[in-house]
N, C-alpha and C positions, 0 to 999 in steps of 0.2 A: 504494500500500500504506500501511499504518499508518506514521506517521513517528515513530520512537523519539526523534529529536532534539527534536521538538516537545513530546513528553511530558517529556523531560529538562528543557527550558526551563521548562515548567510547574511541575515539581517544585522546581527549583532557585530560580527567581525569584519564585514566587508562594506556594507552600505554606510554605516556610521563613519568609517574611515574615509570614505569618499566625500561625505559631507564636510568633514573637517578639512580635507585637502582642498575642496572646492572653495570653502568659505575663507580659509586662512591664507592659502598660498596664491590663489588666483583672482581674488577680489572680484567676485562675480558681477555680472551685468546688473544694473539697477532694475528693480522690479521683481527679481527672483527671490529676494531674501525672505519675504513673507511666506511664499509657497514652500521654500526649503525648510523653514522653521516648522511649519505645519506638518510636512511629511516626516521630518525627523522625529517629532514628538509622537506621531501616530505609529511610526515604525517601532519605537521603543515599547509602546503599548502592545503592539502585535507580538513582538518578541516575548514579552512577559506572558501573554495569553497562550502562546504556543508551547511554552516550556513544559507544561503538564501533560502534553499529548504525545509524548515520545513513544510510549509502548502501547499504542492504541489498538483497538479492535478494528476489524475491516469494515468500518462504517462508511457507507456510500456518501452521505452528506459531508462527513468529515473530509473524505478524499477530495470531493469537489471544492470544498472550502479552502483547503490547503493549496490545491492546484491553482485556484483563482488568485489567492494571495501571492503565491510564488510568481505567477505570471506578471502581476502588477509590480512586484518587487524587482523582477528582472528588467522590466521596462523603465522603472525608476533608475536603476543602475545605468542602463543605456543612456538615459537622458543626462544624468550627472556626468558620465564619462564624456559625452559629446560636449558638454559645457567645459569640462577640464581640458579636453583636447583643443577646442577652439581658443580658449584663453591662452593655452600654452603656445599655440601656433601664432596668435596675434602678438604675443610678447616677443617672439623671436624675429618677426618680420619688420623690415623698414617700412615706412608709411607707403612708399610707392609700390611695394610688393603686395600690400594688402588689397590693392585695387585689382590685382591680377588673379584670375581663377587658377586654382591648383588642380592637379590630377585627381584629387580626392573630392568626393561629394561631401560638402560641409553644409550643415544646417544653419539657417539664419537665426538671428536673435528672436525674431518674432515667432518662428517655427518652434524654437525651444521653449519660449514662453507659453505658447498654446499647448504644447505637450505637457508642460508642468501643470497647467490648469486641468487638463483632461485626466492626468494621473491622480490629482487631488480628488476629483469627482469620483473616479473609479474606486479609489481606496475607500472613500466614504460609503459608497454603495456596497462594496464587498463586506465592510464591517456591519452595516445594517442588515445585510442578507444573513450573515453569520448569526447575529442576534435573533433575527426573525425565526430561523429554523432551529435555534437552540442546539447548536453543536455541543454535545456534552463531552466532558472529560472522561476518557475511558480508563479502565482498570490498568494499573501498572504492575500487577503481579507477574513475577518471572518464575517459571517452574525450575526446579532443580535439574541439573544436568542428568542426574541418575534417574529422574522420573521419566526420561525419554527412552529408557532402556526396556527391553523385553527380557523374558527369561532366557538365560544362556546356560547350557550344560557345560561343565568343565571339559568334557571330552571334545567339545566343539571349538575350544579356544585354540588360537594360533599364536605361537611365540611367547607363551606365558611362562615356560619353565625357567629360563635364565633369570628374569627379574624376581620371580617368586622365590627361587632358592637364595638369591642375593638378599632379599628383604627378610626372609625367614632367619637368616643369620643375624640381622639387626634386631629381630623380634626376640630371639632366644636369649636365655640367661646362661652364662658360662662361668665356670669356676675361675676365680681370680679377677673377674670383671667387677669394676666398682658398682655397687648396688644403688644406682641412681636412676631417676626418671629419664627416659630417652624419648624425645619427640621426633618421629619419623614423618617427613613430608614427601608426598608424591605430587609432582608438579608437571603440568603439560597442558597444551591447548585441548579444546573440546574434541571428543571423539577418539581419543587414544587408548582409553580403557583404564583410567585411574580408578574408577569405582569398582570395576570388575577385579582388578588386581587387589584392591583393598578387601573386597569380599572374600576372595580366595585366602588371603592372609587371616582374616577373621575366622573363617571356617576350618582352617588347617588344624592339625594336631597341636602344633606349637601355640596357635592362637587360643586353643581351648584349655591351656594349662594355667590360666590365670585364675585368681580368686574371684575377681569381679570383671564383667565385660559389659560393654554398651556400644551400640551403634546409633549415631544421631546424624541429622542433616543440619547444616548451618545456613541453609539457603535464605532464611528470613532475615539474617543479619543482626538479630537482637540478642545481645549477650544473656539477658535474663531468661529469655525463652530457651536458649541453648542449654543453660544450666538446669532449667526445669526438665527439659527433655532427657538430659543425662540422668537426673535423679529418678525419673520414671522408668527409664530403661534398666536401672539398677534395682528397681522394685523398692525404692525408698520414697515414701510420700513426700512431695515437696511442700515447703511451708506456704502459708497463705500469702506471704509477702512476695513481691516481685523485685525487691531490693537486691541488687547484684551482690553487695557485701554479705547480706544474710544468707543468700543462696550459696555463695562461695564457702562460707563458714560451715554450713550444713553438709555440703558435699565433701569438704576437706575432713571433717570429723568422721564421716561415714567411711572414707577411704583410708584413714590412718591405719597403719600396721597391716595393710592388705596389698597384695600384688594385683594391679588392675591393668586392663587393656581396653582403651576407649578409642573408637574410630569416629572422627568428625569429618563428615563427607561434604565436599563442595563449599569450603570456606572461602568467602569472597571479599572479606574486608579484614581489617586488623582487629579482630575480636580477641585475639590471643592475649594481648596486653591487659585486657579487662578481666579475663577469666583464669589466667594462669595461676593465680594465687589459690585457686580451688583445688589444686592437685598436689598432694604430698610428693616430695622430690626424692624419696628413698624407696627401697623395696624392689628395685629393678622393674618398675612398672613401665608401660609403654603407652604412648598416645600416637595414633596414626592420623595424619591430616591429609586430605586430598584437596587440591586447589589448582586453578589455572594461573594464578597470579604469583609471580616470582617473589615479590617483596613479602607477601604473606608467608610463603614457605621459608624465606630467610628469617623472618621474625619468629616464627614458631620453633624453628630448629637452630636458633642462634647459640644456645647453650647445651652442650652434650647432645646434639641432635644429628640427624642424617637426612640429606636431601637426595631423593631419587628423581631424576629427570626422565620423563617418558619420551620415547623416541618413536619415530615412524617405523613401519615394517621395511625390511630390506626387500630386494627384488624377488628372492626365492619365496619368502613368506607372502609377499604381495600377490604373486601369481597363484600360490596355493590357495589363499583365501578367496581371491576373486573367482577362480575357476570352480571352486567348491560351490559358490553361490550362483554362478552364471550358467554353468554347463551341466548337462546330464553326464552320466558316468562315462559314456563313450568319448566325451571331450576332455576327460581328466588330464590327458597329456597334450592338450592343445597348446601349440607354441607358435601360432601364425603371426603375421606382421601386424594384425589388428591390435594386438595386446599393447604395443608401445604407446599408442595414443591414450588408451584407457589408463595405463599405469602412470602416465604423465599427469593426467587430469586428477587421479586419485592421490598421487604424490605420497604413497605409503601410508595414508591415513586409514586405519582399519574400518571406521564407520563408513567412509566413502567407498572403500572397496566392497564392503558388504552390501550397501544399499544400491550402488550402481550395478554390482554383480547381479543382484536379484532383479533389478529393473531390466537389465540386458537379457536375463533369462526369460523374462516375460515376452521379450521381443523375438523369441525363438532363435536367439543367438545370431543376429545379423552379421554379415561378413563384408569384407571389402569396403567400398565407399559407403555402403549403408551403415556399417558399423561405425565408421568415422563420423558420419552425419549425426547418428543418434548420440554418440559420445559428445560431440561439439554442441549439441542442442539439448543436453539433458535437462537443463532447468526450464527451457521453453516447453518441453514435453510436460514437465511437472506443472507449470502454470496452466497449461491448456487442459490437462487431464485430471489434475489434482491427485495424482498417483500416491497412494498411501506409503508405498515403499520409499519413494524419494522424500516424502514429507518428513520422515524422521530426521534425515540429514538436513533438510531445510530448516527444521526447528532448532537444531544445534547451531547452525550458522547464524540464524537470526539472534539466538541467545548470545553468541559471541560478539556480534556487532552491537546489539542494543545495550549490552552491559558495559560498553565503553563509558567512562565517567562524565564526558562532556560533549556538547553538540559540536564544538569546534574540533574536538578530537575525531569525531566521526567524519567530518569533512576532510581532515588530514588523511585519515585512513582510506577514504574513497578515492583519494588522489592517486593511490597506488595503481588504480585501474588504468591510468594513463600509460603505464609501462607494461610490456608483455609479461606473461606469467613466468617465463623462463629467462627473464632479463633482470639480474641483480641490479639494484639501484644504489648509487653512492648516497650515503646518508646526508652529506652536506649539499649535494645537488638537490635532494628532496627538500631539505629544510629551507634552502634559499628560495625555492619555488613556492613553498607555502607562504613565506613572507611576502613575496611579490604578488601572490594571489590575494593576500589579505586574510588568510585563515587564522593568522596570529595577529592580534591587534598590536600596532606599533607602539613601543615604549622605548625608553633609553636602553632597556635590556631585551629588546625584541629577539635578538639572536638566541639568547638564553631561553626565552619562552618557546621558541621553535624546538630547541634541543630538549626542553622539558616535555613537550608533546611527543617527541620521538621516543624518549625514554619511557613514557607511559605506555606506548604501543608495545615496546619490548617487554615491559613488565607484565602486560596483559597476555603475553604469549600469542599475540595475534599476528605478529610479524617475526621473521626468523633472521637472526644475524648470520651472515655468510663469512665475512672476513673481520676478525677482531684483532686490534693491535695489541702490542705488549702492555700498554697501559689501559687495557680493557675497553678502549673506545671502539664502538662498532663502526666499521668503515663502509660495508655494503650489506644489504639486506634484501629480503623478498617476502612475499606472502605465500602461504601454503596453497597448493594447487586448487582444491575445491573452494577455499575461501576466496581466492582470486576470481574464480568463476562467479561466485555469488556477488562480490562487490562490483564486478564488471556489469553484470546484469542489472543490479540495483542502480548503478550510476547511469546506465543507459535509460532505465525506466524513469529515473528522476530528472533526466536531461542534465545530469551533472557533467557527463562527458559524452563525446561522440567519437565513434571509431570508424576509420576508413581502413578496413582490413580485408577487403575483397568480398564482403557479404553484408547483408542487412541494409536497412533504410536509415537515412540520416535526417534528423529533424532540421527544419529550416533555420530555427534560431539556436544554433549550437553555441555553447559557451567555451567549451574546452575540447580540442580536437587532437586525437592521437592517430597518426598516419602510419600504417604498417602494410606491407605487401601491396603497395599501391597498384590499383588496376584502373585508375582514372586516365583516360586517354587525353592527349594534348588537345586543347580547344574544346573539351567536353563542357556541357552546361550542367552546373551543379544545382541541386535543390537547396543547398545550404547558403545562408547569408554570411559570407566570410567577414563582413565588416563588423560583426558583433562578437567574433571569436576573441576570448581573453587569453587563452593558452594554446600553443601549437607545439607538439613534439613529433618529430619525424624520425622513423627508423627505416633506413635504406633509401631507396630512390623516391623522391617526392613528385617529380614531373612538373612540367611548365605551368599547368593550371594551378596547382597548390603553391607554387613558388612565385606566383604573380602577387607580390606584396602590395601593389596598388589597390587590391581588393580588400585588404585588411585596414583597420583603422584603430581599433581599441585594444590591440594586443598588449598584454603586460609581460607574459612569459613566452619567449621564443627559443626553443631548445632544438638546435640543428646540429649538435655535435655528432650525431649518428646519421646525418643526412649525407648521402654519397654524391649527389649531383648539384650541390650548392656551388655557385661561381661568384667571382668578383662582381659581375654585373648586377647581381641581386642586391648588393649592399646599399646602393644608392636609394632603392625603394625602401629597404629596411630602415634607413636613417630618417624616414618620414613617419615612422611609428612612434609618435611622440609620447605615448604612455608606457613604453617599454621600461621594465624594471630589471628584467633578467634576460641576458642575451648570451647564448653559447653557440659558437660557430664551428663548423668542420668542413668537410668536402675539400674543394680545391681553392679555398680562399688564401690569397697571398698578400693582400693589401687592404688597409682600412681607409675609406675616403674621409676627407676632412669634415664632410657633412655629418659625421657621427656626433659632432658638437650639438646637434639638435635634440639629442636624446637626454633631455635635462633631468628626467626622473630615473635614469639608469643607475642601478646599484651594483650589479654583478656583470662583468664581461669576462668570458672564458674563451681564450684563443688557443688552448693547448692542443686541440685537434687540427689546427690550421698550420699554414706555413708563413704566417705573418712574422716578419723580422723587425719591422719598424713600427713603433707605436706613435701615432700623431699626438702632439702635446694637447690637442683639444680633448682627448680622453681624460687626461689628468685634471683638466679644468671643469669637467662635468660636476655640477654642484652636489650630486648625491652618490657619486661612484664610491663604493666601499671595497670591492674585491676585484683585483686584476690578476688574471692567470695567463701565462704564456712564457715565452723566452724571447725577449725583444730588447731593442735599444731605441733611443730617440733619433729623430732625423738630424742631419747636420745643421748647425747654427739654429737649433730649435729653442735654445734658452734665450728668452727676451724679457724685456721689462714687464710686459703684460703677465707672463707666466709667473715671474718672481713676485709680482705684486699680489697675484691670486694666492700663492702659497704663503706668503708672509702675513696675509690678512686672516689666516686661520680658517679659511673657507674650505680647505681641502679636507675631505672626509675619508681618504684612502686608509684602510686598515691592513689589507693584504696586498702585497706587491711580490708576486712569485711567478716569474722573477725577471731580472734584467741582466744584460751583458755589460761588462766593462772592457773596453779596448782603447785604441788610441784617440777615439773621438769623444766629444762631450756627451754626457749622458745623465742617467738617473742619480749618479753619485753627487752631482752638483745640486740636485733638488731634494735628495733624501733627507737632509738635515732640516728642511723646512716642513716636512710631512709629520706633523706633531702627533697624529693619531695612529701611526703605524704600529701594528702588532706582530705581523709576520713578514719577513723579508727573505727572499732567495736571490742569490747573486752568483753569476758565473764570471770569473776573471779569466780572460783569454791571454794567451802568451804575448799578444801584440799590445797589451796594456802598458802604457809608458809609466815611468816613475812618478811623473806629476799627477797622472790620473789615479795611481794607487795611493798617493798622498791624499788626494781629494777623497778617495773612498775611505781611507783610514779616518779622516775627520768626520765623514758622514756616519760611519759605524760607531765612532766614539760618541757622537750625539745620540744615536739610536739606543746604545746600551747604557747611557749615563743613568745612574741611580739617584734620581732627584725627588723621589716620592715614595709613598707607601705602596710597595709592589706586592702585597700579600696575594692579590688576585690578578696580578698583571700577567697576561699570557704571552709576553714578547718572546719570539723565537727568531733565530737567524740560521740560515743555511748558506754556507760559503764554499764554493767549488773553485779551487785554484788550478785551473787547467793549464799547467805549464808555466805560470807566472810565479814570481818570487813571493814567499810568504813573510818576508822580512817586515813588511809594513804592519803586520799584526803585533810586532814587538812594541810598537809605539802606543798601543791601546792601554789606558791606565784606569786604575780604580779611582773612585767608587763606580761600580758597574753592576748591571743586573740583566739576566736572561733566565727564562724558565727552560728554554730548549736551545741546543746548539749542535749544528752539524758542520764538521770541517773535513774537507777532502783535498789532498795535495801531498807534496813532499814534506811531510812533517818530521823534522829531525828532533825537535823538542816541542814541548807543550807551550804555546804562547802564554805569557805571564797573566794576561787578563782572564784566562779561563779559570784559574784557581782563585782569582779575585772576585769572580761572579757570585753575587749574593743569591743563595737559594737556587742554584742551578739544579734542575730536576732530571734533565734528559740530555745525554751527550752521545754523539756518534762521531767516530774518528776513522778516516780511511787514508792509508798511506802504503807505499810499497813495503816499508819496514817501520815498525813502531819500536822506538829505542827504549832501553831500560830507564833512562832518565825521564822520558816522557811518561812511561807507565807508572813510575814511582810517584810522579807529581799528581797522578789521578787519585791516589789514595787520600789526598788531602781534601777531597770534595765531600764534605760531611753530609750534605743534603741530597746527594745524587741518588736517584731511584732507578734509572734505566741507563745502562751503559752498553754500547755496541762498538766493537773494534774489528775493522776490516783491514787485512794486510796479507802480504805474501808470507810473512813470518813475524814473530815477536822475539825481541831479545829476552834473555833469561831474567826473570824477576820473581820475587816472592811477595805475595800479598800477605801482609802481616796481620797478626791478631788485632781485632777491633777496627780494621780498615773498612772503609765504605760502610758505615754502620746502618745506613738506611736503604741500601741497594736492594731492589726487588727483582730485577731481571739483569742478567749478564749474558751477553752474546758475543761469541768469537766466530769470525768468518775468515778462515786461514787457508792458504795454499799448502803450507807445510805445518805439521803438527807440533808447534812450539808453544805449548800452553804454559801459563805461569804456575808456580807452586802456590798453593793456598794453605796457609796455616790454620789450624783449628782455632775457632773463635772469630775468624774473619767473616765478613758478609753474614752477620747474624740473622738478617731478615730476608735472605735470598729465597725467592719462590720459584724462579724459572732460570735454568742454566742451559745455554745453547752452545754446543761444541760442534761447529760446522766446518769439518775438514775431511775431505773424501779419503785422505791417506792415513787417517787414524788407525793405529794398530795397538790397542790397549787404551788405558785411561790416563797414562802419563802422570801417575801419582795423585790424581784428583780423587779425594775421598769425600763422597757426597754425604756420608753419614754425619759429617760435621755441620751440615746445613739443616738445622732442626725444623725449618719451616718450608722446606723444599716440596714443591707440588709437581714439577715436571722437569725432565731432561730431554733435550733434543739433539739428535745426531744427523749427519749426512747419511743418506741411505746406502751410500757406496762404501762405508767403512767395513772393515773386516768382520767376519762372523764372530771371531773371538771377542772383539770389542763389544759387540751387541750383547753377547752372552755375559761378559763380565759386568756390564752396566746393569743388565737385568738382575743378576745376582745381587749386586749392591743395592738396587732399588727394593728387592724383596726383603733385604735385611734392614732397610730403613724403616723407622717407626711410622712414617707417613705413607709408605708404599707409593712413592711418586711415579707418575706416568713416564714411560720411556717412549719417545716419539722419534720417528725417522722422517727427515725432510726428503721428499722424493723428487721434486721438480726443480731444476735450476732456474734461478731468476737473474737476468742480466744486472750487472752492477749499476748501470745507469738508472734502473728502476728505483733502487734504494736511494739513489742520489737525487731523485725527483726529476728525472728527465721529462721535458715538456711534452714529448710526443708519445709517452707511454700509453699503451692500450692493452686492456686485459680481457680475459674471458670471464667465466663464471667465478672462479676463485684463483687467486694468484699463487698461493702456496699450498703444497700438498704434503700430507704427513701420513705416516704409518704408525700405529700403536704396536710396538713390539714388546711391551711390558708383559705380554701373556706368555712369553717363552720361559721354559724352565732352564736352569743354569747349566744342565748337562748337554743341552741340545744345540744344534747348529741350524740356523735358518737361512735359506736362500732368499734374500729380499732385494737383490739388485734388479734394476729396471733399465730397459733400453731407453735412452734419451731420444727426443725428437731429432730427426735427421738434420735439422738446421742448427742444432746446438751441439757443440763438441762435448764429449764425455768428460773432458778435463775442466770444463767450465765450473767455477766455484758456485756453490749454492749458498744463498744468503737468507738471513732473516734480519729484520730491522726493528729498532726501537722507535715506535711511532711518536712523532712530536705533535704538540697541539696544533690544530688548524691545518693539518697536512692533508692534502688531497690524495696522493697516490698511496696504494697499499704497500705496507712494508713489514708485515708481521706474519710469522709462521703461526698458523692457527689450527686448532682442532676442529675440523669440519666433518660433515657426514659424507659418506661415499656417494659420488655422483653417478647417477643412472642416466640413461638416454634422456635427452631433453632437459639436462641440468637438474634432474631430480637428485635429492640428497638422501643417501642411505646410511643406516646406522649399524647394520650387523654384517656378518660375513657374507660375501658374495663369491660364488665360484667363478673365478676368472683366470685367464692364462697370462702368465708373465714370462717374457722371453729372457732367458738367462744369457749373459754375455760370455764370450770366449770359451764356449763349450765346457763349462765347469762340470765336474763329475757330480752325479746325482747322489743324494743321500736321503734316506728315509728319515723324516723328522717327526717326532711325536711329542705331544704336549703332556706334561703332567698337570694335575690339578693345582690351582693356586689357592693358597691357604687364606681363608677369610679370617677377619679378626676374631680371635678367641675360639675358633673351631675349624673344622675341616670341610665346611660346606663347599660344594663344587660348582663352578660355572659350567654351563653347557658347552660341550666340545663341538666346535664347528670346523669345517674344513675348507681349504682352498687349494686348487690345483696349480702347480707351477709348470709351465710349459718349457720343455728343454729344446734346444736347437737340434736340427738334423734328426728329427723324429725319435729322439731318445724317449725311453719310457717315462711316464709320469709317476710322481710319488706325492703322496698327500702330506700336507702339513696340518696338524691339528692344533687348535689354539684355545686357550682360555685367557682370562683376564685377571689383572691384579686389582684387588679392591682397595680403594682409598678411604680411610675413615673420615666421616664427616664431610664427604664431598661426593660429587657425582661419580658413580661407578663407571669404569671404562669397559666397554664391551669389546668383543673380538674385532680383529681388523681383517681387511681383505687386501690383497695385493693386486690391484687392477692396473691396466696399462697406463691410464692417464690420471687417475685420481684414487688415492687410497685414504681411508678414513679411520680415525679412531673415534668411536662414538660412545656416548654414555646413555644408559637407560634402556627403555624398551617400549614396545607397544603390544597390545593384546587385541585379538579379534575373536569374535564369536559368530555362531551361525544364527543370523537373524538380525542382530543389531549390535551396537557398541555402547559401552559406558563412556563416562566422561574422560 
């Protein structure tokens, strides 16, 4: 149905912003002020009235009312944007140009005035009509996720054994274990089987060995009701009072000196802080919480707890579950090509596989194009037929969407439909487009608000992080397959977006257009009015019709970085899009016209996918430009009095300049010192740079890093690449100075003095052919450093002393030769991640990981010797934390880590294998053939990500990629070519000891293909359990992506739990 919350978000976050912009910035035409004031006050009332209608029933009158109000609101926005556009155009034109007609159709003042009056009348009529027919406020009750389930027999479950055994180990009581309360949280998005897994634990033999047991649902969100339900389940009459304190006291007294097991299903808010005092913390009792919200799980299991993250099914189990539901017995071995499209859509989600499988089974198992058509149109079938099978899945998706905590957050989430389902989205690309669209209301901290919305979506488990940096910042993300299908359909239905993807009809008044698989012929007549489009994103070829920018007028977001047929000729027309706030270019663009100065509202300009080498100074003088991305320099003799006057007047708002070249010509170094709001700077110094230019650069950097204010939240970062030029000018940099993040690349014989003088430096990356002992010794003086990455052919011998680098969390070495430092016990006391990336490692070179008491993971190059892998696995299993042992599989060119401007990635940049499942006696063949265009000797790197950095630089633990960029969590049977005809060895896995017992992980297998038709031998794997953290599941060794995944998913015959 129509979504009143989406309209509320539109009115609140977008229209009010436009009124402010029109009134304050553009001094509107006389005669409009009264109409604008009326419309603004009415819109506030409409927004307030709509807020209660978010989870409405399918009321026909309500639908018509919302549709009418939305249409009026959209026309208001159009009228206001036309006013802003015309005011902006008139401000930029000399008087004689105002008399000349432009190529764009502009409305006269009288036309705009008439439209304003008409909108005022229509709004009054719509409100009267709404009151006349008494559109009521519908119920807001949300059913529990578990209420959507049907009965499932344990024998019908798929993939339940490994997580069940793992959690039984957490549930059981063992000799020598502290007799404390443990809170176990099962977290994951809807439809993965959280409730089913919890029910299996509750009904297990271990679950029945407690003195008292209770199962309750927390869907109502009321702590007092939750406590009352627990007392009832324990057969303890609750008191008459609903006071939380009294209820907690009664429950605590009842449970004292008893070993209890309580399951709280579907906890949606932070109720734990209110009720936790009701539970005695001794006696080895257990509380099991299921939730889809990460922050809820973290809160519940923060002390002596355990978090199990549910994962989607792998390819093998996905096929097994789907075919069980879709096919009769004779199709049980069906492996036809139709399955790829279905698995892509279901994306390993058990509920999706079950419901779509049952639906396809009703269709008598269509094949070929019929199967693909049914799969692509599954929700249209549901809407047309009301099929009960699909309705279960539909209700789960509705629940996931409607439970988002704010209207604006729903609009941000629907914007994911602008991107293809198999296209991971850069987080910062997304957030800047939200800002340009107005989904986040502008304040002085608007960027933080966009980041806050993004974090909320991650917390709700409704989007999935794909690439995560060392400092835990999510770099790329995507939505889940079936959820992407749902929000795409909803966005189309709400006219929130319009797709050009080779099929379907397009509405005339499209607001946001995503162009994919373009089938529009040149010169074709479109049904859509392009002049009203606010956002345009192109993937692939756009064609002449869609690239005719004279037809657009009100664009705010123009994302052409993935457009393949963009040319220089198009830029002149683009420069007439006066409302543009976000512009990203690609294709064959090599030059920017000076007319870009007309884009007075532009905030972000991304040229990294272009070949633009010269940046017109007009860009720097744009009054609202904040972020500049590319690799460019200024034109000759570009620095003039006008430019210097603009910069010295503090009108320059540039925060990100990434980046610019320094050579023999004048350039950004002369201007950088005047850019007072810079936060992030990236500089390439070429060998042609003269000494005078380097001196100028030194002065500019000194000004940038000068510590003249409270920098507690100052995110300033500097990336400096000395491509053949001398680094001597860095010696002149003096204290006091401040940076949060620093990258230096060049011939670094010693550490520049200013580095150790930097106050509160958090992140440091150094790259040089050889890093000297003096340089490395100086690093140990950095008391606040949290992330350190060293890239070199070799390191000189050094010992990291006791208590050195006391706050370091991540240490990464990327070396050609294995010259690792000695690390004394007591050094790096807070280290959590150690990355030893050198393909020629043979042994651990004296590194004792047992001294790192907080260690969570160790990463190696996949090409290290088998003995090295086994030795590290042995050390990991003896470590109290059982840290994960990961293998980096795919080499990444050094220029990627150094922020190359033309870097282009696929789905994930870094690939890892979890080899922590190996037993110490065994040898594993994990070597992998590298792509033909990458030499096998090429160093593989991981990076420590700096704030506000765009390119991906972090080794991450991701899920196994399936066809169409699906991510898998468990073992997949794949073939891996072994190099150099290595002899085959049968490798077997022993069970991995769980904490305090011998509970076993499920053994899974992967085949290793030998060259020259040599016989295959199986490798059996299990996983190493990490206490109080996500369990690591088995790994697969696949040709292009190998995954270490945590958690599980469970499926049943008929439906799925949460």
